[in-house]
C-alpha positions as CSV (number, residue, x, y, z in Angstrom):
1,X,99.8,-3.1,-155.8
2,X,102.4,-4.7,-157.1
3,X,104.7,-3.8,-160.3
4,X,108.2,-4.4,-162.1
5,X,110.5,-2.0,-162.8
6,X,111.6,-1.6,-166.9
7,X,115.5,-1.6,-167.9
8,X,116.3,-4.4,-165.5
9,X,120.2,-3.4,-164.5
10,X,121.5,-4.9,-161.5
11,X,123.5,-2.2,-160.5
12,X,120.7,0.0,-160.1
13,X,118.4,-2.3,-158.7
14,X,116.2,-2.0,-161.8
15,X,113.7,-5.1,-162.8
16,X,112.9,-5.7,-158.9
17,X,109.4,-6.0,-157.8
18,X,108.2,-3.4,-155.6
19,X,105.2,-3.6,-153.0
20,X,103.5,-0.9,-151.1
21,X,103.9,-0.8,-147.4
22,X,100.0,-2.0,-146.7
23,X,100.7,-5.3,-148.4
24,X,104.3,-5.4,-147.3
25,X,103.1,-5.3,-143.6
26,X,100.0,-7.9,-144.6
27,X,102.7,-10.3,-146.2
28,X,105.1,-9.7,-143.3
29,X,101.6,-11.2,-140.9
30,X,101.5,-13.9,-143.2
31,X,105.2,-15.1,-142.4
32,X,107.2,-13.0,-145.7
33,X,110.6,-12.1,-143.9
34,X,111.1,-8.3,-144.0
35,X,114.8,-7.1,-143.8
36,X,115.1,-3.5,-142.8
37,X,118.2,-2.7,-145.0
38,X,119.6,0.1,-143.3
39,X,122.5,1.0,-141.2
40,X,122.5,0.1,-137.5
41,X,122.7,3.9,-136.5
42,X,120.1,4.6,-138.8
43,X,117.9,1.5,-137.0
44,X,118.8,2.5,-133.6
45,X,115.7,4.8,-133.6
46,X,112.9,2.1,-134.4
47,X,112.4,-0.3,-137.3
48,X,109.2,-1.4,-138.9
49,X,107.3,-3.9,-136.9
50,X,108.5,-7.3,-137.2
51,X,111.3,-6.4,-139.4
52,X,114.9,-7.8,-139.0
53,X,117.8,-5.1,-139.2
54,X,120.5,-6.2,-141.3
55,X,123.1,-3.3,-143.6
56,X,122.9,-4.0,-146.9
57,X,126.4,-4.2,-147.4
58,X,126.4,-7.7,-144.9
59,X,123.4,-9.4,-146.7
60,X,125.7,-11.7,-148.8
61,X,127.8,-12.5,-145.8
62,X,124.7,-13.2,-143.5
63,X,121.6,-14.1,-145.0
64,X,121.7,-17.4,-145.0
65,X,121.8,-17.2,-141.1
66,X,118.6,-15.2,-140.9
67,X,116.9,-17.2,-144.3
68,X,118.3,-20.7,-145.6
69,X,115.2,-21.4,-147.3
70,X,116.1,-20.3,-150.9
71,X,112.0,-19.8,-151.4
72,X,111.0,-18.0,-148.3
73,X,109.7,-14.7,-149.2
74,X,112.0,-11.5,-148.5
75,X,110.8,-8.3,-148.8
76,X,113.3,-5.3,-148.0
77,X,113.1,-1.9,-147.0
78,X,115.2,1.1,-146.1
79,X,114.4,4.8,-145.7
80,X,113.4,5.9,-149.0
81,X,113.0,2.2,-151.1
82,X,116.5,3.1,-153.2
83,X,119.2,0.7,-151.0
84,X,116.2,-2.2,-150.7
85,X,115.6,-2.1,-154.4
86,X,119.7,-2.7,-154.7
87,X,119.5,-5.1,-151.4
88,X,116.4,-7.2,-153.3
89,X,118.6,-7.2,-156.4
90,X,121.5,-8.5,-154.4
91,X,119.2,-11.3,-152.9
92,X,117.8,-12.5,-156.1
93,X,121.5,-12.8,-157.4
94,X,122.3,-15.0,-154.3
95,X,119.7,-17.3,-155.5
96,X,116.3,-15.8,-153.1
97,X,113.3,-16.7,-155.9
98,X,110.9,-14.4,-153.7
99,X,111.8,-11.1,-153.3
100,X,110.4,-7.7,-153.3
101,X,110.9,-4.4,-152.2
102,X,109.1,-1.9,-150.3
103,X,107.9,1.3,-152.2
104,X,108.9,4.7,-150.5
105,X,110.4,3.0,-147.5
106,X,110.3,3.9,-144.3
107,X,108.9,7.4,-145.2
108,X,106.0,5.8,-146.7
109,X,105.6,3.1,-144.0
110,X,105.0,6.1,-141.1
111,X,103.2,8.1,-143.5
112,X,100.4,5.4,-143.9
113,X,100.1,4.8,-140.1
114,X,102.1,1.3,-140.1
115,X,103.6,0.4,-136.7
116,X,107.5,0.8,-135.9
117,X,109.2,-1.1,-133.1
118,X,111.2,0.9,-130.9
119,X,114.8,0.9,-131.2
120,X,117.3,0.1,-128.8
121,X,117.9,3.8,-128.5
122,X,115.8,6.6,-129.5
123,X,116.2,9.2,-131.9
124,X,118.5,11.7,-129.8
125,X,120.9,9.1,-129.3
126,X,120.7,7.6,-132.6
127,X,122.3,11.1,-133.5
128,X,124.4,11.9,-131.2
129,X,126.2,8.7,-131.0
130,X,126.2,7.9,-134.6
131,X,130.0,7.5,-134.7
132,X,129.9,4.8,-132.6
133,X,127.1,3.0,-134.2
134,X,128.5,2.8,-137.1
135,X,131.2,1.1,-135.6
136,X,131.2,-2.8,-136.0
137,X,132.7,-3.1,-132.5
138,X,130.2,-1.0,-131.3
139,X,127.1,-0.6,-133.0
140,X,123.8,-0.3,-131.1
141,X,124.3,-3.3,-129.2
142,X,127.5,-1.5,-127.6
143,X,126.3,1.5,-127.4
144,X,123.1,-0.1,-125.5
145,X,126.0,-1.1,-123.0
146,X,127.5,1.9,-122.5
147,X,123.8,3.5,-122.1
148,X,123.3,1.3,-118.9
149,X,126.9,1.3,-117.8
150,X,127.8,3.0,-114.4
151,X,131.1,4.2,-113.9
152,X,132.4,5.5,-110.5
153,X,135.2,8.8,-110.9
154,X,137.4,9.1,-107.5
155,X,138.8,12.7,-107.8
156,X,137.2,15.4,-110.4
157,X,140.9,17.1,-111.0
158,X,143.5,16.4,-113.6
159,X,143.0,13.1,-114.7
160,X,139.2,12.9,-114.0
161,X,138.7,16.0,-116.2
162,X,139.4,14.6,-119.2
163,X,138.3,11.1,-118.3
164,X,134.9,12.4,-117.3
165,X,134.4,14.8,-120.1
166,X,135.1,11.9,-122.5
167,X,133.1,9.0,-120.7
168,X,130.1,11.6,-120.6
169,X,130.4,12.4,-124.5
170,X,130.7,8.4,-124.8
171,X,127.3,8.0,-123.6
172,X,128.4,6.4,-120.2
173,X,124.5,6.0,-118.6
174,X,125.9,6.9,-115.0
175,X,128.7,8.3,-113.9
176,X,129.6,9.1,-109.9
177,X,132.1,12.0,-109.3
178,X,133.4,11.2,-105.8
179,X,135.5,14.4,-104.4
180,X,135.7,16.6,-101.4
181,X,137.4,19.5,-102.7
182,X,137.0,22.6,-104.2
183,X,138.2,24.6,-107.4
184,X,141.4,26.4,-107.0
185,X,143.3,28.9,-109.2
186,X,146.0,26.4,-109.5
187,X,143.9,23.7,-110.4
188,X,143.1,25.2,-113.7
189,X,146.3,24.5,-115.5
190,X,145.2,21.2,-115.9
191,X,141.8,20.2,-114.6
192,X,139.7,21.7,-117.6
193,X,136.4,20.9,-116.1
194,X,136.8,23.5,-114.0
195,X,136.9,27.7,-115.1
196,X,138.1,30.4,-113.7
197,X,134.5,31.7,-112.8
198,X,134.2,28.6,-110.6
199,X,136.9,28.9,-108.1
200,X,135.8,28.2,-104.7
201,X,132.7,25.6,-106.1
202,X,133.1,22.2,-105.0
203,X,134.8,20.3,-107.3
204,X,131.7,17.9,-108.0
205,X,129.3,20.8,-108.7
206,X,131.9,22.1,-111.1
207,X,132.3,19.1,-112.9
208,X,128.5,18.6,-113.2
209,X,128.0,22.2,-115.0
210,X,130.7,20.9,-117.7
211,X,129.2,17.7,-118.1
212,X,125.6,18.5,-118.4
213,X,126.6,21.3,-120.6
214,X,128.3,18.5,-123.1
215,X,125.6,15.6,-122.1
216,X,122.8,16.0,-120.4
217,X,121.6,12.6,-120.7
218,X,124.4,11.5,-118.6
219,X,123.2,10.7,-115.0
220,X,125.8,12.4,-112.4
221,X,126.1,11.2,-109.1
222,X,127.8,13.6,-106.9
223,X,129.5,12.6,-103.7
224,X,131.2,15.5,-101.7
225,X,133.2,13.0,-99.7
226,X,136.7,11.7,-99.3
227,X,137.2,8.0,-99.8
228,X,138.0,6.5,-96.6
229,X,137.6,2.9,-95.0
230,X,134.2,4.1,-93.5
231,X,132.8,4.6,-96.8
232,X,134.8,2.9,-99.7
233,X,132.6,0.0,-100.3
234,X,129.3,2.4,-100.1
235,X,130.8,4.6,-102.8
236,X,131.9,2.6,-105.8
237,X,129.6,-0.9,-104.9
238,X,127.0,-1.4,-107.7
239,X,129.2,0.1,-110.2
240,X,130.8,-1.8,-113.5
241,X,134.2,0.4,-113.5
242,X,136.0,2.4,-111.2
243,X,138.6,4.7,-112.0
244,X,141.7,5.9,-109.9
245,X,141.9,9.9,-110.3
246,X,143.2,9.9,-106.7
247,X,146.6,11.9,-105.8
248,X,147.6,10.1,-103.3
249,X,148.9,6.3,-102.3
250,X,146.4,6.1,-99.6
251,X,143.2,6.2,-101.9
252,X,144.8,3.8,-103.8
253,X,145.0,1.1,-101.6
254,X,141.7,1.7,-100.3
255,X,140.3,1.4,-104.0
256,X,142.3,-1.6,-104.5
257,X,141.0,-3.8,-101.7
258,X,137.4,-3.1,-102.0
259,X,137.9,-3.6,-106.3
260,X,139.3,-7.1,-105.3
261,X,136.3,-8.0,-102.4
262,X,133.6,-6.0,-105.0
263,X,135.1,-8.0,-108.1
264,X,135.0,-4.2,-110.0
265,X,137.8,-3.5,-112.4
266,X,139.8,-0.9,-111.7
267,X,141.6,1.5,-114.1
268,X,144.7,2.9,-112.7
269,X,146.4,6.1,-113.8
270,X,149.0,8.8,-112.0
271,X,150.9,11.3,-113.1
272,X,154.3,13.0,-112.0
273,X,156.2,15.6,-113.5
274,X,156.4,14.4,-117.1
275,X,155.9,11.2,-117.2
276,X,152.9,9.1,-116.2
277,X,151.5,5.5,-116.1
278,X,148.3,3.6,-116.9
279,X,147.0,0.2,-116.1
280,X,144.2,-2.0,-115.6
281,X,143.4,-4.5,-112.2
282,X,140.7,-6.4,-113.6
283,X,139.4,-8.2,-110.3
284,X,137.6,-10.4,-112.3
285,X,139.9,-12.4,-114.0
286,X,142.3,-14.7,-112.3
287,X,145.5,-13.7,-114.1
288,X,145.3,-10.1,-113.5
289,X,147.5,-8.3,-111.2
290,X,146.2,-5.8,-108.4
291,X,147.5,-2.2,-107.8
292,X,149.8,-4.0,-104.8
293,X,151.6,-6.8,-107.2
294,X,152.8,-3.1,-108.5
295,X,153.4,-1.5,-105.1
296,X,153.3,-3.8,-102.3
297,X,153.4,-1.6,-99.6
298,X,153.0,2.2,-99.5
299,X,155.8,4.7,-99.8
300,X,156.4,7.3,-97.4
301,X,155.7,11.2,-98.2
302,X,159.4,11.5,-99.5
303,X,159.4,8.8,-101.8
304,X,156.3,10.2,-103.5
305,X,155.5,13.6,-103.5
306,X,152.5,14.8,-104.9
307,X,151.9,17.2,-107.9
308,X,152.0,20.5,-105.1
309,X,155.5,19.7,-104.0
310,X,156.8,18.0,-107.2
311,X,154.7,20.0,-110.0
312,X,153.6,18.5,-113.2
313,X,153.0,19.4,-116.8
314,X,149.4,20.3,-117.5
315,X,149.3,18.8,-120.6
316,X,150.0,14.9,-119.3
317,X,146.9,14.4,-117.0
318,X,144.9,14.7,-120.4
319,X,147.2,12.4,-121.9
320,X,146.6,9.7,-119.0
321,X,143.5,10.3,-118.5
322,X,142.4,9.9,-121.8
323,X,143.7,6.4,-121.9
324,X,142.0,5.4,-118.5
325,X,138.5,6.5,-120.3
326,X,139.5,4.4,-123.4
327,X,140.5,1.4,-121.2
328,X,136.8,1.9,-119.2
329,X,135.2,2.2,-122.4
330,X,136.9,-1.5,-123.5
331,X,135.9,-2.8,-120.1
332,X,132.4,-2.1,-120.7
333,X,131.9,-3.2,-124.3
334,X,134.1,-5.9,-123.9
335,X,136.4,-5.2,-126.5
336,X,139.8,-5.3,-127.2
337,X,142.7,-6.2,-124.9
338,X,143.1,-4.0,-121.9
339,X,146.0,-3.5,-119.8
340,X,145.4,-5.9,-117.5
341,X,149.1,-7.5,-116.8
342,X,150.8,-4.4,-118.7
343,X,152.1,-1.1,-117.3
344,X,151.8,1.8,-119.9
345,X,154.4,4.5,-119.2
346,X,154.6,7.5,-120.9
347,X,157.4,10.4,-120.9
348,X,156.4,13.6,-122.3
349,X,159.9,15.1,-122.8
350,X,160.8,12.1,-124.6
351,X,157.6,11.5,-126.5
352,X,157.8,8.0,-125.7
353,X,155.4,5.3,-124.6
354,X,157.3,2.1,-122.8
355,X,155.4,-1.1,-122.1
356,X,156.2,-3.1,-119.0
357,X,154.8,-6.7,-118.1
358,X,152.6,-6.7,-114.9
359,X,151.9,-10.2,-114.1
360,X,150.3,-10.8,-111.1
361,X,152.3,-11.6,-107.8
362,X,151.8,-14.8,-106.4
363,X,153.2,-13.2,-102.9
364,X,151.0,-10.4,-103.3
365,X,149.9,-9.0,-99.9
366,X,146.3,-7.6,-101.5
367,X,145.7,-10.6,-103.7
368,X,148.4,-13.4,-103.5
369,X,147.5,-16.9,-102.3
370,X,148.2,-16.2,-98.7
371,X,146.5,-12.9,-98.5
372,X,143.9,-12.5,-95.6
373,X,141.5,-9.5,-95.6
374,X,141.3,-8.1,-92.6
375,X,139.6,-5.0,-92.9
376,X,139.9,-1.8,-94.5
377,X,142.7,0.5,-93.3
378,X,143.5,4.4,-93.4
379,X,147.0,4.6,-94.0
380,X,147.2,8.4,-94.4
381,X,149.5,8.0,-91.4
382,X,152.2,6.0,-93.3
383,X,152.1,7.7,-96.1
384,X,152.6,11.2,-94.4
385,X,155.3,10.0,-92.7
386,X,153.8,10.6,-89.1
C-alpha cells in the first residue's frame, strides 16, 4: 500500500511517500536501497535485513558514497517512522527522485515478522555502552574492538584498581589480573577494588568480586602468580595491551623485555608520595622508546623505596591509574595521540601536570641499535641491595 502525505512541509517530512514494511522488504529484494537512519547505538543490536546504516544527520555528507545515481530507489526506515520521513525529505532535497519512507518503522517491521540482521553487538551491550556508541571516535566498530580486546593488568593494587574498574566498565572483553598478594587493611586507603570484608582474600579474587558486580560481561582471567623470568611471556602473551600496575623495578624490567619481544604496547605508571608519572612504550613502533630508555639500569632499594617505606597519597594512584586506562583504551581503538615518546608527570601538591619529551635512546640497553637479548633475568637481588 502506497500513500502520499498531505500538507507538504519539509521540516515535518510531509509530502513524502510512505510504504508498508512488507512492500519495502519486497522492493529491497528487487534492488531498492534500504537505509536505516537511526543512530549508531540504536542500530547496534540489529537492523532490517539488508539495510545499510547511516544516521539521518550524516545523510548529506555520505549519501553519495552509498548511492551515486539520483534515480536509485531509496527507502528509509527508523524506529517508528518519524525520522525516516525527515530523512526521505532530505534525500528529495538532495535530488533523489525515487524515495519513500517505511511506515511504522522497525517496530512495525518486527510486528509483521520480517527478518532482522543481527547487530555487531547485542541489545544488552547496546544499552550498556550507549554513551560510547554515540561517540564518532568509538561507535559500534570501536566498541566491537573493545569487546574483543585482551588486556593484561599487572597488579590489582593502587594503580590496578582504577584501571581495572574503568576497563571493565568500558567493555574490555578479557581482563587478565596478575597478582599474588592478599588484601591487607593498609591497602584500602588507595586500592579501591577491595573492601574491609575481604581482608585476607587473594587480591585477584577480591578484584573479581568488584569487577563482576560492575560488568559481568567482562571475562576475567585470574593469575595468582608473581611475575618472574620463568613465566612473564606465558602470562602476557596473546594480549593486546599490558598495563604496568607493579610497585617494583624487577617486575618492570621483566615486563619491558617481554613486551619488546612480543611486540605488545606497555602502559607504564608509577606513584611516589605526592607525584606520579605515565607513559606508553609502544613496542610496535620503530620510534617509540621503551622503559629502559627512561631507566637504563635498575636503582638500588635506597634510591627507590616502595609505598610502604615512602608513603603515598591515597587518591594519587586513582589519578594515574585512570590515565593508564585511558591510554589503553586509545591503543585498542587506534584513536588519538598516545603518550608514546612523552612522559606525563603529575604533582598533586601543586595540582600541576608537566610533560617531558621521552625520545628513543639509540644506546638503550633494551631497544637500542646494539641491544642484545640474552634471556630474562630476575633482578630482585639488585634492587634489594643484596
